[in-house]
Structures are given as C-alpha cells and as structure tokens.
C-alpha positions in Angstrom: 5.5 48.1 -48.5 8.7 48.9 -46.7 11.9 50.5 -48.0 14.8 48.2 -48.2 18.4 48.3 -49.2 18.7 45.9 -52.1 22.0 43.9 -52.2 21.9 43.4 -56.0 23.1 46.0 -58.4 20.2 48.2 -59.7 20.1 48.0 -63.5 17.9 50.0 -65.7 15.3 47.7 -67.2 16.7 46.4 -70.5 15.8 43.5 -72.8 18.3 40.9 -74.0 17.5 37.9 -76.2 18.1 34.7 -74.2 17.8 31.0 -75.2 15.4 28.7 -73.5 17.5 26.0 -71.9 14.9 23.9 -70.1 11.1 23.6 -69.8 9.8 21.6 -66.9 6.1 20.8 -66.3 4.9 21.8 -62.8 1.2 21.0 -63.0 -1.2 20.4 -65.9 -1.4 24.2 -66.4 2.0 25.5 -65.5 5.6 25.2 -66.5 9.0 26.3 -65.3 11.0 27.9 -68.0 14.8 28.4 -67.7 17.0 30.6 -69.8 20.7 30.4 -70.4 22.5 33.6 -69.6 25.8 33.9 -71.5 28.9 35.1 -69.7 28.9 38.6 -71.1 25.4 39.2 -69.6 26.0 37.6 -66.1 26.2 41.1 -64.6 23.0 42.2 -66.2 21.1 39.3 -64.6 22.3 39.5 -61.0 19.2 39.2 -58.9 17.8 38.8 -55.4 15.2 36.2 -54.5 11.7 37.7 -55.0 12.6 39.8 -58.0 10.9 39.4 -61.4 11.6 39.7 -65.1 9.5 40.7 -68.1 9.3 38.5 -71.1 8.7 39.8 -74.6 7.7 37.7 -77.6 5.8 37.8 -80.9 2.7 35.7 -80.5 0.2 35.5 -83.4 1.7 38.5 -85.0 1.5 40.7 -82.0 4.2 41.8 -79.5 3.2 40.7 -76.0 4.9 41.4 -72.7 4.3 39.7 -69.4 6.1 39.9 -66.1 7.0 36.7 -64.1 8.7 36.2 -60.8 12.0 34.4 -60.7 11.5 31.0 -59.0 15.0 29.8 -58.2 17.7 31.0 -55.9 20.4 33.1 -57.6 22.3 30.9 -60.1 25.1 32.2 -62.3 24.4 31.6 -66.0 20.7 30.7 -65.6 17.4 32.3 -64.7 14.1 30.6 -64.3 10.4 31.6 -64.1 7.2 29.8 -63.6 4.3 30.4 -66.0 0.8 29.4 -65.1 -1.9 29.3 -67.8 -4.4 32.1 -67.2 -8.0 31.8 -68.3 -7.9 33.5 -71.7 -4.3 34.4 -71.3 -2.7 34.5 -74.8 0.9 34.7 -73.6 0.6 32.1 -70.8 -1.2 29.7 -73.1 1.5 30.1 -75.8 4.3 29.5 -73.2 2.6 26.4 -71.9 1.7 24.9 -75.4 4.2 26.2 -77.9 7.5 27.3 -76.3 10.3 24.9 -76.9 13.9 24.4 -75.7 16.2 26.3 -78.0 13.7 29.1 -78.7 15.0 32.6 -78.2 12.9 35.3 -76.6 13.5 38.7 -75.0 14.0 38.7 -71.2 14.3 42.0 -69.3 16.9 42.5 -66.6 15.6 41.6 -63.1 13.6 44.2 -61.2 11.6 44.5 -58.0 11.8 45.1 -54.3 9.8 42.1 -53.1 12.8 40.8 -51.3 14.9 41.1 -48.2 18.7 41.9 -47.9 20.9 39.0 -47.2 22.4 40.7 -44.1 19.0 41.0 -42.4 18.1 37.4 -41.8 19.7 36.3 -38.5 17.2 35.2 -35.9 14.2 36.5 -37.9 10.8 34.8 -38.6 9.4 35.4 -42.1 5.9 34.5 -43.1 4.7 34.1 -46.7 1.0 33.7 -47.8 0.5 32.8 -51.4 -2.2 31.6 -53.8 -1.6 29.7 -57.0 1.3 31.1 -59.0 1.9 33.6 -56.2 4.2 30.9 -54.8 6.8 31.7 -57.4 8.7 34.5 -55.7 8.2 32.9 -52.3 10.0 29.8 -53.5 13.3 31.7 -53.9 12.7 33.8 -50.8 12.1 30.7 -48.6 15.3 29.0 -50.1 17.3 32.1 -49.3 16.0 32.6 -45.8 16.6 29.0 -44.8 19.8 28.3 -46.7 21.7 31.5 -45.8 21.1 31.8 -42.1 20.8 28.9 -39.6 18.8 30.9 -37.1 16.1 32.2 -39.4 12.6 30.7 -39.8 10.0 30.7 -42.5 6.3 30.0 -42.3 4.4 29.4 -45.6 0.7 29.3 -46.0 -0.1 28.2 -49.6 -3.6 28.0 -50.9 -4.8 26.1 -54.1 -8.0 24.4 -55.3 -6.7 20.8 -55.1 -3.3 19.1 -54.6 -3.0 18.7 -58.4 -2.9 22.5 -58.7 0.0 22.9 -56.3 3.1 24.3 -58.1 6.5 23.1 -56.8 4.8 20.4 -54.6 7.9 18.2 -54.5 10.3 21.0 -54.0 8.3 22.3 -51.1 8.3 18.8 -49.5 12.0 18.5 -50.0 12.6 21.9 -48.4 10.4 20.9 -45.4 12.5 17.7 -45.1 15.7 19.7 -45.1 14.6 22.2 -42.5 11.9 20.4 -40.4 12.4 22.7 -37.4 12.6 26.0 -39.3 10.1 25.7 -42.1 6.4 25.5 -41.2 4.4 24.6 -44.3 0.6 24.8 -44.5 -1.3 23.7 -47.6 -4.8 25.1 -47.8 -7.1 23.5 -50.4 -10.3 25.1 -51.3 -11.9 22.2 -53.2 -10.4 19.2 -51.5 -11.0 18.0 -48.0 -8.0 17.9 -45.7 -7.6 16.3 -42.3 -8.0 19.7 -40.6 -11.0 22.0 -41.3 -8.7 25.0 -40.9 -6.8 23.8 -44.0 -9.9 23.0 -46.1 -12.0 25.6 -48.0 -11.2 29.1 -49.1 -9.3 31.5 -46.9 -11.8 34.0 -45.8 -11.8 36.6 -43.0 -12.8 34.0 -40.3 -10.3 31.4 -41.4 -7.5 33.9 -41.6 -8.3 35.2 -38.1 -7.9 31.7 -36.8 -4.7 31.2 -38.6 -3.3 34.4 -37.1 -4.5 33.6 -33.6 -3.6 29.9 -33.4 -0.9 29.1 -36.0 1.2 32.1 -37.0 1.0 34.5 -34.0 1.8 37.9 -35.5 3.7 39.1 -32.4 6.5 36.6 -33.3 6.8 37.5 -37.0 9.4 40.0 -38.3 8.4 40.3 -41.9 5.4 39.3 -44.1 5.3 38.5 -47.8 1.9 38.3 -49.6 1.6 37.2 -53.2 -1.5 36.3 -55.1 -4.8 37.7 -56.5 -5.8 41.2 -55.3 -8.7 40.0 -53.1 -6.5 37.6 -51.1 -3.6 40.0 -50.7 -5.9 42.8 -49.6 -7.7 40.5 -47.1 -4.4 39.4 -45.6 -2.9 42.9 -45.5 -5.9 44.4 -43.7 -6.1 41.5 -41.2 -2.4 41.6 -40.4 -2.3 45.4 -39.9 -5.5 45.1 -37.8 -3.6 42.6 -35.6 -1.1 45.4 -34.7 1.6 44.7 -37.3 3.6 47.7 -38.5 2.6 48.2 -42.2 6.3 48.6 -43.0 6.8 44.9 -42.2 4.1 43.8 -44.7 5.3 43.4 -48.3 3.0 42.4 -51.2 3.2 41.6 -54.9 0.4 41.1 -57.4 0.5 39.4 -60.8 -2.8 41.2 -61.6 -5.1 43.6 -59.7 -8.0 41.3 -60.3 -10.2 44.4 -60.2 -12.1 45.1 -63.4 -12.7 48.8 -62.5 -8.9 49.5 -62.2 -7.5 51.4 -65.1 -5.1 49.3 -67.0 -2.9 52.1 -68.3 -1.8 52.7 -71.8 0.7 50.8 -73.8 0.0 51.3 -77.5 -3.3 53.2 -77.7 -3.3 55.4 -80.9 -3.5 59.1 -80.1 -3.6 61.8 -82.8 -2.9 65.5 -82.1 -5.0 67.8 -84.4 -4.2 71.4 -85.1 -5.6 73.7 -82.4 -5.8 70.9 -79.8 -4.7 72.0 -76.3 -1.7 69.8 -75.4 0.6 68.9 -72.6 4.4 68.7 -73.3 6.1 65.5 -72.0 9.9 65.5 -71.9 11.7 62.3 -70.9 15.2 61.0 -70.7 16.1 57.4 -71.5 19.6 56.0 -71.9 21.0 59.5 -71.8 18.9 60.8 -74.7 16.1 63.3 -74.2 12.9 63.4 -76.3 9.8 65.5 -76.2 6.3 64.5 -77.2 3.0 66.4 -77.2 -0.2 64.8 -75.9 -3.8 66.2 -76.3 -5.3 67.3 -73.0 -8.6 65.7 -74.0 -7.0 62.3 -74.6 -6.0 61.8 -71.0 -3.0 59.8 -72.3 -0.5 58.2 -69.9 3.1 59.3 -70.0 4.1 55.7 -71.1 1.7 55.7 -74.1 2.9 59.1 -75.2 6.6 58.2 -74.8 6.1 55.0 -76.8 5.1 57.0 -79.8 8.6 58.5 -80.2 10.7 55.8 -78.3 9.5 52.2 -78.8 12.2 51.0 -76.4 10.6 52.8 -73.3 10.5 50.1 -70.6 7.2 48.5 -69.6 5.6 45.1 -69.0 2.2 44.9 -67.4 0.9 48.5 -68.0 -1.4 48.0 -65.0 0.6 49.5 -62.2 1.7 46.2 -60.8 5.2 45.3 -62.0 7.0 48.6 -61.7 9.0 48.2 -64.9 7.9 51.6 -66.3 9.2 53.4 -63.2 10.7 56.9 -63.7 11.4 60.0 -61.6 9.2 63.1 -62.0 11.7 66.0 -62.4 9.2 68.8 -63.2 5.5 69.3 -63.4 2.6 67.5 -61.8 0.9 64.2 -62.7 -2.0 62.1 -61.4 -1.2 58.5 -60.8 -4.3 56.3 -61.2 -3.0 53.2 -59.4 0.2 52.0 -57.7 0.9 48.5 -56.6 4.6 48.6 -57.2 6.4 51.6 -55.7 7.7 51.7 -52.1 6.8 54.7 -49.9 10.4 56.0 -50.0 10.3 55.9 -53.9 7.1 58.0 -53.9 8.8 60.4 -51.5 11.7 60.8 -53.9 9.4 61.6 -56.8 9.2 58.2 -58.6 6.0 57.5 -60.6 4.6 54.6 -62.7 4.5 56.1 -66.2 1.8 53.6 -67.3 -0.6 55.1 -64.7 0.6 58.7 -64.7 -1.3 61.5 -66.6 0.1 65.0 -67.0 -1.7 67.8 -65.1 0.6 70.7 -65.9 1.5 72.2 -69.2 5.0 70.7 -69.1 6.0 67.4 -67.4 9.6 66.1 -67.3 10.5 62.6 -66.3 13.8 60.7 -66.1 14.0 56.9 -66.6 17.8 56.8 -66.0 17.9 58.0 -62.4 
C-alpha cells in the first residue's frame, strides 16, 4: 500500500448521530443507505472517494459496530454506504431487514487511505478488481477518476456469482455509457455462463494470468485498487507484483480477512487484575485527556481492550486489523502487532499502530490517538 497525500481534511474518528434519509435496494441481499448530514457537521463529513465510515447501533440489546465504504462521490449534506447481508451477520441482516428511513444511528467521521488525490489523475490508467460488496469503494473511485479528468482511464474487473448478485448493476452500465472509451468494464460470473470463457467461472491463478496478459496489460497501468475477500485480494496482489508492478502502486482494502486463524483483536473482553499480578502500564491520550490503565501480563490484552475499560469512547470499528479506525501513534515502549491490513508503510515508519492488534511488550507503553 502506497503513501499518499490525502486532499480531504484529516479528522480524528468521532461518532455523530445521523438520520437515515434513503434506503434503496441494490440486490436481494444488499441495500444502499443514505444519511442526512446537517449543515453544522458538513466539515466533519468531508471525504475522498474510497474512504469508509463506521456505523454504531444497538441491535438486540447489544452495541454493534461495522465499517462500510462510502459508495457515492462526495456530496455536501449526504453520505451513502452499501450494506450487503453477510452469512450469519447480525448487523448486516438488521440493516437489510429492519432499518427504516427516519431512524437515527451513529456514523463515524470518514477515514481511510484507499483513495487517490484529485491532482494526480491526468493521463493515468487505474485498474480496480473487486468481488461482491468490494465494489463499494470502487464505485466512488471510478466516478472520481472519470468525472474529474478527461484524460484518465479506468478498468474494472468485477466478479460475482450471478448477474442477480451484481451490486450497482445499472449505475455501472450508465457509467460505461457515459465514458465508453475510458471505462473498460468486465463482469466475471462464477455460477453463470457468459459469452466468453474468460468471464465465466471463479477467478483463479490461471484466469487472472490471462486477464493480465491479454486484457489489462500491467505495463500500461499506473495504479491498482483491490477490494474483496482476503483470498482474492491476496491472489491478485501476488500476481500483479510478480508481473513486475511496483508494490507501491498496488492498494488494497478488505472488509474481512476471511482467515479463521487470524486474531480478531479485543473489543470488550473482560479482564481482571488481581493483587500480585505482573502488569503492563498503558498510558493513552484521547481528545487531549490522558488516562492510564494496568493490564495483566498473562492476559495478553490488546491496547484497545484495556483502553476501553477506562474510556468507552476510544475509537474502533472492526477490531480485526482491517479498517484502521483504532489507529494511534506509539510514543513510548514496545508492542507486538498481530495483524495489519490497514496502515500504510509510511504510517508504520512514523510509529502508528492498530491498537486492536497491538499488545504491550514493555513495562510501560504510551500511545496517542490525537496525533
């Protein structure tokens, strides 16, 4: 993932309660949800295409948080996300079945670096590869690239099971009609026969190799955006870099790691410190206020989990190292970060960590959420 100079103002992640203004079905298992942003909060919801927000709601008596990419180009006074029902997903099922216009839920200010600055589009060719709901950030990215610069091009490879599962099917067709020479759109269906064998069946290593050799041609691509399940993103990332592409030009985003062996972090695990326990001391600054919490060495507790015991407003969403909402800078001490799918290389060099995946390894650890 490459470092980039974001054009939108960087806000510390913060929830505000917004009203649902529109709910639009996309497929049988997905909806687009739009929120009204009141004038006094317009500045807090400035965003760049490709960024995401976290949603927080009480579902069945439990507070749930989920992160979703923004699916529309920047619009003053409104922000929209697409929510696809996950198998066994409590939040996504609730959003598809029970959420109504007029409901008020908490929406975090936009975050994320899965984007490209507006002043770096001229003459460039961008490629997006997405599966399922991975199309969400690429919708706004494709709009931006094509609308903002007449010399830019976008190639999109979008894979689904059948045509009925394709989110934003009509919008993609309209975008292709508007920019027939600058948008190349390839639908790959794994359970539905298409006219070309290349566009039928799952994208595996062989099919991806043919796409890169005959359709996309990596030597003519400036930047790549990959979004979908872990297996597809990793397959594409490895194949693209093997084709000689600079890893700095390959950007990826996951909604889930899709890997059951990956540690999912802590976001509410009860931990008790007993007299005589060896402990680490965690000091953190949030909104200008500093707090300290002790965590037992034997508990192997994440910084996020410990911080939540004394500050329930500590920012987080996925708690799986994917969304980057819990990002903070390590000021003192050492930690071990189990997974990282969100931080850019330059952020790591500057000392930023994902607190949901970071565990203290020195007697005292100091982190700053405000930097």
